[in-house]
C-alpha positions as CSV (number, residue, x, y, z in Angstrom):
1,X,0.0,0.0,0.0
2,X,1.1,3.5,-0.7
3,X,2.1,5.3,2.4
4,X,1.1,8.9,3.1
5,X,4.3,10.9,3.8
6,X,2.4,14.1,4.5
7,X,2.2,15.7,7.9
8,X,-0.2,18.3,9.3
9,X,0.8,21.9,9.7
10,X,-0.5,24.3,12.4
11,X,-2.5,26.2,9.8
12,X,-4.2,23.1,8.4
13,X,-1.9,22.7,5.4
14,X,0.4,19.8,4.6
15,X,4.0,19.4,3.5
16,X,5.5,16.4,2.0
17,X,8.8,14.6,2.7
18,X,10.2,16.1,-0.5
19,X,9.5,19.6,0.8
20,X,11.5,18.8,3.9
21,X,14.4,17.5,1.8
22,X,14.3,20.6,-0.4
23,X,14.2,22.9,2.6
24,X,17.2,21.1,4.1
25,X,19.2,21.3,0.8
26,X,18.4,25.1,0.6
27,X,19.6,25.6,4.2
28,X,22.7,23.6,3.5
29,X,23.4,25.6,0.4
30,X,23.0,28.9,2.3
31,X,25.4,27.5,5.0
32,X,27.9,26.6,2.3
33,X,27.7,30.1,0.8
34,X,28.2,31.8,4.2
35,X,31.2,29.5,4.9
36,X,32.7,30.3,1.6
37,X,32.2,34.0,2.1
38,X,33.8,33.8,5.6
39,X,36.7,31.8,4.2
40,X,37.3,34.4,1.4
41,X,37.1,37.3,4.0
42,X,39.5,35.6,6.3
43,X,41.9,34.9,3.5
44,X,41.8,38.6,2.5
45,X,42.4,39.7,6.1
46,X,45.3,37.3,6.4
47,X,46.8,38.5,3.1
48,X,46.4,42.2,4.3
49,X,48.0,41.4,7.6
50,X,50.9,39.6,5.9
51,X,51.4,42.5,3.6
52,X,51.4,45.0,6.5
53,X,53.8,42.8,8.5
54,X,56.2,42.7,5.5
55,X,56.0,46.5,5.2
56,X,56.7,46.9,8.9
57,X,59.8,44.8,8.6
58,X,60.9,46.9,5.5
59,X,60.3,50.2,7.4
60,X,62.1,49.0,10.4
61,X,65.2,47.8,8.5
62,X,65.2,51.0,6.5
63,X,65.0,53.1,9.7
64,X,67.8,51.0,11.2
65,X,70.1,51.8,8.3
66,X,69.0,55.5,8.4
67,X,69.6,55.7,12.2
68,X,73.0,54.1,11.8
69,X,74.0,56.7,9.1
70,X,72.5,59.5,11.2
71,X,74.3,58.6,14.4
72,X,77.6,58.0,12.5
73,X,77.3,61.4,10.9
74,X,76.7,63.0,14.3
75,X,79.7,61.3,15.8
76,X,81.9,62.4,12.9
77,X,80.6,65.9,13.1
78,X,81.2,66.0,16.9
79,X,84.7,64.6,16.6
80,X,85.6,67.1,13.9
81,X,84.2,70.0,16.0
82,X,86.2,69.0,19.1
83,X,89.5,69.1,17.1
84,X,88.6,72.2,15.0
85,X,87.2,74.9,17.2
86,X,86.9,77.4,14.4
87,X,83.8,75.7,13.1
88,X,81.9,77.3,16.0
89,X,82.1,80.6,14.0
90,X,79.9,79.0,11.3
91,X,77.0,78.4,13.7
92,X,75.2,81.7,12.8
93,X,75.7,81.0,9.1
94,X,74.3,77.4,9.5
95,X,71.4,78.7,11.5
96,X,70.4,81.4,9.0
97,X,70.9,79.0,6.1
98,X,68.7,76.3,7.8
99,X,65.9,78.8,8.4
100,X,66.1,80.1,4.8
101,X,66.0,76.6,3.3
102,X,63.1,75.5,5.4
103,X,61.2,78.7,4.8
104,X,61.7,78.8,1.0
105,X,62.1,75.2,0.0
106,X,60.9,73.1,2.9
107,X,57.3,73.2,1.7
108,X,55.1,71.2,4.1
109,X,58.2,69.7,5.7
110,X,58.8,72.9,7.7
111,X,56.0,71.8,9.9
112,X,58.3,69.3,11.4
113,X,56.8,66.8,13.9
114,X,53.3,68.2,13.4
115,X,53.4,67.0,9.9
116,X,54.3,63.5,11.0
117,X,51.5,63.5,13.6
118,X,48.9,64.7,11.1
119,X,50.1,62.0,8.7
120,X,49.7,59.4,11.3
121,X,46.4,60.5,12.7
122,X,44.7,61.7,9.6
123,X,46.1,59.3,7.1
124,X,47.2,62.1,4.9
125,X,50.1,61.4,2.6
126,X,52.0,64.5,1.7
127,X,53.7,64.4,-1.7
128,X,56.5,66.7,-0.5
129,X,57.0,64.9,2.8
130,X,60.1,63.1,1.3
131,X,61.9,66.4,1.7
132,X,61.7,66.1,5.5
133,X,64.1,63.2,5.8
134,X,66.8,64.9,3.7
135,X,66.4,68.3,5.3
136,X,66.4,66.9,8.8
137,X,69.4,64.7,8.3
138,X,71.6,67.4,6.7
139,X,70.5,70.3,8.9
140,X,70.8,68.4,12.1
141,X,74.3,67.2,11.2
142,X,75.4,70.7,10.3
143,X,73.9,72.1,13.5
144,X,75.9,69.5,15.6
145,X,79.0,70.2,13.5
146,X,78.9,73.9,14.4
147,X,78.1,73.4,18.0
148,X,74.4,74.1,17.8
149,X,71.7,72.6,20.1
150,X,69.6,70.0,18.3
151,X,68.1,66.9,19.8
152,X,68.1,63.5,18.2
153,X,64.5,62.5,18.9
154,X,62.8,65.1,16.6
155,X,65.1,64.3,13.7
156,X,64.7,60.6,14.2
157,X,60.9,60.9,14.3
158,X,60.8,63.0,11.2
159,X,63.1,60.6,9.3
160,X,61.1,57.5,10.5
161,X,57.8,59.2,9.7
162,X,59.0,60.1,6.2
163,X,60.2,56.6,5.4
164,X,57.0,55.0,6.7
165,X,54.7,57.5,5.0
166,X,56.3,57.2,1.6
167,X,56.4,53.4,1.7
168,X,52.7,53.5,2.7
169,X,52.0,55.7,-0.3
170,X,53.9,53.3,-2.6
171,X,51.9,50.3,-1.2
172,X,48.6,52.2,-1.5
173,X,47.6,51.3,2.1
174,X,44.3,52.1,3.5
175,X,43.9,54.6,6.3
176,X,44.1,52.2,9.2
177,X,47.0,50.3,7.8
178,X,48.8,53.6,7.1
179,X,48.3,54.5,10.7
180,X,49.9,51.2,11.9
181,X,52.8,51.6,9.5
182,X,53.4,55.2,10.7
183,X,53.4,53.8,14.3
184,X,56.1,51.3,13.3
185,X,58.2,54.0,11.6
186,X,58.1,56.4,14.5
187,X,58.7,53.6,17.1
188,X,61.6,52.1,15.2
189,X,63.2,55.5,14.7
190,X,63.1,56.5,18.4
191,X,64.2,53.0,19.5
192,X,67.1,52.9,17.0
193,X,68.5,56.3,17.8
194,X,68.4,55.9,21.6
195,X,68.9,52.1,21.7
196,X,65.6,51.6,23.6
197,X,63.1,49.6,21.6
198,X,60.5,49.4,24.4
199,X,60.6,53.1,25.0
200,X,60.3,53.6,21.2
201,X,57.2,51.5,21.1
202,X,55.6,53.6,23.8
203,X,56.7,56.8,22.2
204,X,55.2,55.8,18.9
205,X,51.9,54.9,20.6
206,X,52.0,58.3,22.3
207,X,52.4,60.2,19.1
208,X,49.9,58.1,17.1
209,X,47.1,57.7,19.7
210,X,47.3,60.6,22.2
C-alpha cells in the first residue's frame, strides 16, 4: 500500500517529505555560501596582515640603516668640531641657512613633527614629505658640527615618519594600515636612535594615539 508521507501543519496545510528535503538542501546551500564568504574574507584579512607585516619589517630595516647613518654622521661631526674649534664661528651661518632653506624650500616639511602627527592620525600622505628626511638629516648634522643645540628625537621621528609615509604611499595602504605603519616607523626611529626599543614602542603609541 502507498504510504502517506504528508504531515499536518499548524494552519491546516500539509508538506511532503520532498518539501523537507528541499528545505534542508536550501539551508545547506546557504550555509555553504556563508562558509565560503567567511573563508574568502579571512583569506583577504590574512593577506592584508601579511602585507602589513612585511612593510613593517621593511620600514624597520630602512630606519635601522638611516639611524646608523645619522648617528655615524653626528659622531663624525662632533669629533671634527672638538678638534677644530673654528667651526663654532659657522653656527650663525648654518642657523640662517637652515631657516632660509626651510622657509623657501621646505614646503610642508617645515611643519616638522606636526606633519608626522597629522600624517599618522589623519592618514594624509604629503607628496613633499620626502623632503623632510633629507632636510632633517643634513641640517641636524650641520647644526651639531657647528656646536648648535639640536636633539636627536625630533630628527629621528621625522626621518622615520618620512620613510613610513612614503612606503605606505607606494603600497597604497588604507587609512588604518597607514596609521599602523606610521606607528612602526616612529617607534623604530626612536628606538634605533636611543637604543631603547621598548621606549620607542611607547613613544610611537603616544604620538599616534594621544
